C-alpha positions as CSV (number, residue, x, y, z in Angstrom):
1,M,142.0,146.7,6.2
2,L,143.7,149.8,5.0
3,I,146.4,151.5,7.1
4,Q,147.5,155.0,6.3
5,A,151.2,155.1,7.2
6,I,153.1,158.2,8.2
7,Q,156.4,156.7,7.1
8,L,156.3,153.6,5.0
9,P,158.7,150.9,6.0
10,D,161.1,149.2,3.6
11,F,159.7,145.9,2.4
12,N,162.5,143.8,3.8
13,E,162.3,145.7,7.1
14,M,158.6,145.0,7.4
15,L,159.2,141.3,6.6
16,L,161.8,141.0,9.4
17,T,159.6,142.9,11.8
18,L,156.7,140.6,11.2
19,K,158.9,137.5,11.5
20,G,160.1,138.9,14.9
21,Q,156.6,139.8,16.1
22,F,154.9,136.6,15.0
23,P,157.6,133.9,15.5
24,N,155.0,131.1,15.7
25,Y,153.6,131.8,12.2
26,S,155.1,131.4,8.8
27,V,156.0,134.8,7.3
28,Y,157.2,134.9,3.7
29,T,157.3,136.9,0.5
30,S,154.7,136.3,-2.1
31,Y,155.7,137.4,-5.6
32,S,152.2,138.2,-6.8
33,I,151.5,140.4,-9.7
34,P,151.6,143.4,-10.0
35,Q,153.8,143.7,-6.8
36,K,155.1,141.4,-4.2
37,S,153.4,141.1,-0.8
38,I,154.0,139.5,2.5
39,I,152.0,136.5,3.7
40,V,151.6,135.8,7.4
41,R,150.3,132.2,7.7
42,K,148.7,131.0,10.9
43,S,147.7,127.7,9.4
44,A,147.1,126.0,6.1
45,T,143.8,127.7,5.8
46,V,144.2,131.0,7.8
47,G,146.5,133.8,6.8
48,A,146.9,137.5,6.0
49,Q,148.4,139.2,3.0
50,I,150.2,142.5,3.4
51,T,150.8,144.8,0.5
52,V,152.7,148.1,0.7
53,H,152.1,150.8,-1.9
54,D,152.0,154.6,-2.0
55,N,151.3,155.7,1.6
56,E,149.2,152.7,2.5
57,I,149.6,149.3,3.9
58,L,146.8,146.9,2.8
59,V,146.0,143.9,5.0
60,D,143.7,141.2,3.6
61,A,142.6,138.0,5.1
62,C,143.6,135.1,2.9
63,C,143.9,131.4,2.6
64,P,147.6,130.7,2.0
65,N,147.0,127.2,0.5
66,L,146.1,127.6,-3.2
67,F,143.9,124.4,-3.4
68,V,141.9,125.3,-0.2
69,S,141.7,128.9,-1.4
70,A,140.0,127.8,-4.6
71,L,137.5,125.9,-2.5
72,I,136.8,128.5,0.1
73,G,136.9,131.6,-2.2
74,C,135.5,134.9,-1.0
75,I,133.6,133.4,1.9
76,S,136.8,133.1,4.0
77,T,136.9,136.9,4.6
78,I,133.6,136.9,6.6
79,L,134.4,133.8,8.8
80,P,135.6,134.7,12.3
81,P,139.0,133.0,12.2
82,Y,140.0,134.9,9.1
83,H,138.6,138.3,10.3
84,N,140.2,137.9,13.7
85,F,143.6,137.1,12.3
86,E,143.4,140.0,9.9
87,M,142.6,142.3,12.8
88,K,145.5,141.0,14.8
89,I,148.0,141.7,12.0
90,T,146.3,145.1,11.3
91,D,146.4,146.2,14.9
92,F,150.2,145.4,15.1
93,L,151.0,147.3,11.9
94,K,148.9,150.3,13.0
95,K,150.8,150.5,16.3
96,K,154.2,150.1,14.5
97,Y,153.8,152.3,11.4
98,N,151.0,154.8,12.0
């Protein structure tokens, strides 16, 4: 999901905000290439990746476990647990930054 942000947050500010909003989930920085992103992990197989660039916040469903991710691949984004979690994170970020 793509969110057009009126005012983009600082990366560290967004990381702390997500940690505060979702205390029961693991929230951490992923130093992916070409830019770092934030991973919000609900479980070993369900998560969301948040990337901030230009005037946009991009939220993608992901599998935070690399081994499981290789097995599940693209199919994960159409399964209900992944899509529902992506929407939960997107809805929060829309309310906060849009």
